[in-house]
N, C-alpha and C positions, 0 to 999 in steps of 0.2 A: 504493500500500500503506500502511496507517495502522500508526504507531508506537505499539503499545499502553502503551509506558512513556515517552512524553512528556509533557511538562507540559500541552500542550494537550489531548491526548486525556483525560488524567485530570480535567480540568476539564469536558471534555464529559461524561465519564462520571458527575462529581459532578452536575452539573446535570440530566441525563437521570435519574438515580436520584431525585434531589429531585422530579423533575416526576413520576415514578413513583409515588412516596408519595402525592403531592397527587391524583393521578387515582385511585389506590385508595382514599382516603379518600373523595373525592366518589362514587365508586360505590357506597360502603358506605352513602351517606345513606338512610334509608328514603322511601318516596314519590317516588324519583327519577322524572322521566318517562322514558319508553321512549327517545325521541328523544337525551336527556342519556345514557342508558345505554349506548346504541349509540355515542354520540360519545367516551365516556370509554373504553369498551372498545377503539375504533379508535386511541385515543391510545396507551393501555397497548401494544396490538401495534406501534404506529410507533416507541416507545420502546425496545421489547424488539429489533426489528430494527435499531435503531441501535446497540444496546450489543454486538450479536452480530456487528458488522461486523469483529471482530479475531478472530473465533473460527474455528479450521481447520475446513475442513469437510472430513469424511471420506467419501469415495466407497467405496460397497460393490460390488465387482464380482463376479458370480456366473456361471458356466458354466452353459450350459441342460444338462440332464439328459435324456437320451433313453431312453425306455424299450422 
């Protein structure tokens, strides 16, 4: 389990957010080749996944309704 209040996690988050900013800036460049666009989008997705590691996952349960 990750302690979201630890100094280590705060540093990881700062670094990931800095990298996200760089990736977004790169993605906004005009004339960016398709391969580079895909790379930056993948990078952004990976960083978001990393940052979401401490989020609580809420499971929604539902009962089947029979008619």
